[in-house]
N, C-alpha and C positions, 0 to 999 in steps of 0.2 A: 346579443340578448342578455338581459340582466338575470342573474341567478342568486337565489337566497337559500340558505340551509334552514329547514323548518322541522318541527316535530312532525312525526308521521300523522298524528291526529289532524293537524291543520290541512293536510292534503285532501282530507275527506270533505272539507267545507267548500261550498260554492263561492263563498265570499269571506275568506279568513281574516281574523283580526291579528295582525302581525305583532310580535313582541316589539318593545320600544327600540331596541338596537337595530332591528330589521327595518322599521319605519324610518329611523334616522339615516340608515344606509341609503334607502331609496331617495330621501330628500337630498342627501349629499350628491347623489348621481343625477339629480334633477330629471327624474323620470317623468315623461309627459303623458297625458291622456292618450289612449290608443296604443301605447307601447306594450310589448309583451314582457312578462316576468315569469321565470320558471322557478318553482319551489322544488327542492329535492330534500329527501330525509336522510341521505347518507347510507341508506339500506336498500338501494336499488329502485326506489319509487320516485317518480317525478310527476309534476302537473303544471300545465301551462295556464297562465292567467293574463287578463287584459286590464290595464289601468284605466279606471273610469275618471270622469271629470272631477268627481269628489275626492279622488285619490285612492278610493277603495279598489280592491282587486276582485275581479269576477272571473270565475272559471271559464275557459274557452276550449277545454279538452278534458277528457276523463283522465283518471290516474293511470299512469303508464308504469309497468313493472319491467325492469331491465335485468335479465338473468346474469348471474355471475359466471365467469370463466370456470370450466371444469378443472379444478386444481388451483389451490390458493398458494400465495407466496408470503412467507414470513421472513422478515429481515432481522437478523441478530447483528448488531453492530456496536462496537465500543464507542462511547460518546466522545466526540471531538470538541475542540474549543470553540466557544462563541458562536458566530453566525454560521460556521461550517456545519454544525449539527442541524440547525434550522433548515439549511439548504438541503441536507440529506433527507429530512422528513418531507420537505416540499417535493423534491424530485421523486422520492419513493411513492408518494401519494399519486403523483401524475402518472406513474408507471403501473398503478393498480395494485400495489402491494396490499395484502389483507391485514397484516399485523406487523408492528414495529416494536422490537424488544431492545431498548437501550441497555447496554452492558457496561459495568464498571469492572475492568480487569486489573491485574496487578500493575501493568504499565500504562493504564489510562491516566492521562494527565488531569482530567476533570474529576473532582471529588465532590460527592453530594451526600449530605446527611439525610436523615429520614424526612424531616420537614421539607427540605429543598427538593427531594425527589418527587413528592406529590405536586409541589408548585411547578416544577419543570415539566412534568408530564402534562399538566393542564395547559401550560403554554404551548407545548408541542402539538397538542390536540387542536388548538386554535390555528396553528400554522398549517396543519393538515386540512382543516376546514376551509381556510382561505385558498389553499392549493386546489382543492376539489372544486370549489366554486369557480375559480378562474380557468380550470382546464376542462370543464364539462364532465368531470368524473361524477358518477352517480353513487359510488360506494366509497365510504370512508374507511381508512384503516383503523384497527384497534391499536392505540398507542398506550402501552402499559408503562407503569412506573419503572424507573431504572432498577435493574437487578445486578447482583454481584455475578462474577463469572461462575462461581459454584452453583448459584441459584439458577443460572441459565441452562445448565446441563440436563436436568430432568425435562425441561421444556423441549430441548433439542431431541431428546430420546423419544418424545411422543410424535415427532414429525415422521411423515412417510419416508423422506430422505432429506438430508441436510448436506450442503456443499460448502466446504471451508476453503476460503482463499488462503493458500499456504505457500510460504517461501521455503522450499525444501529441496534437498538433493537426494536422488535425482528428481528433476521437476515432475510433478504429477501431471495427469492428463489435462489438456485444455478444457476449460469449463464446459463449453458447448458439447464436446464429445462425451464427457462424463454425464451431463444432464440427459442427453438423448438416449444414452444407454440405461438410464435409471427411471425415466418417466413411465408410469403405469396408469395412465388415465387420471381420474380425479384423486385427490389426496392433498395433504398439507406439506408442501415442499418448502425448503428453507435455504437461505444463504447465511453464512456467518463470516464477518470480517473483523479483523483485529484492530488494535489501536495504532497510533503513529509509530510506536516502537515494536510492533508486532507482538504476538503471543510469547509468553515464556515457554521454554521447552516442556515444562510440566503441563501447562495449559493446553498446548497443542497435542501433547500425548493423550490427555483426557478427552479432547474433542475427537481425535482420530479413532477412538474406540467406538464411537457412535455416529460418526459422520464421514463424508467422502472428501479427501483433499483434492483441490483443483488448482490449476494455474489460471491466473487472470491476465495472461499475456506476457510478452517478453520484457516489459519494463516494470519498474517498481512504482506502483500507483500510490498516490496519497490515500489516506484512509477513506475520505469521503468519496473520492473517485472510484475506489475499489468497490464500495458499497453499491453505487449506482450501476457500475459495470456489471456486477454480479446479478443485481435485480433485473437489469435489462436482458441479459442472456437467458435467465430462467423464465421471465415473462414472455419473451419472444418464442421460446421453445414450447411453452404451454399454449400460446396463441396458435402456433403452427400445427399443434396437435389437434386443435379444434374442439368444439363442443362447449356447452354451457351447463350450469346447474342453476336451479331456481333459488 
């Protein structure tokens, strides 16, 4: 079934007038009369429509509200090069991450000035929108503008618990064990993954004053792999815990 992201107000209409880019998308897909199209607003609301002979959409079901999991997931991750970061945003969206905080740390290879940060964030939001449309996700993550490592620390401190992928001696607890021991129902849980060259000792020390170190397995993962591994473990633990919030 075809899916389109739409403003919440459009879902209230029995026959909405789509924005030009959405109309163009349906034409490219060569959607035929009688086919179904689902509009979703990225905030948990969906509505099913039928394509008429005229090309108009007519509602075939009421607005549906899909509750969110009890416990949100924030991904703090140092920005990786090129398409690797797009891939991270895409996969995190598919996994149901609530918020993505791109970080520029001391060893992050990618460097962005003020104007670039806003433009990149907008691009990554579009990547997230496409990922949500294709994966049947009904909630979009909040993708914030890149922040410096220092700027990320107050955000981390506000989370219910944050788990940091750390290469340390002795090795910290496996992530699943650490997560299972820390979950307390609903809350804003987070994972934090460093750059290709790992955190500096000072950065890791700052993080470990407000976050929990965890092991991401016996091998050294690429930065983008580590981010998705961590998101997967935390999302699965929250899913196993059960429950939803409106």
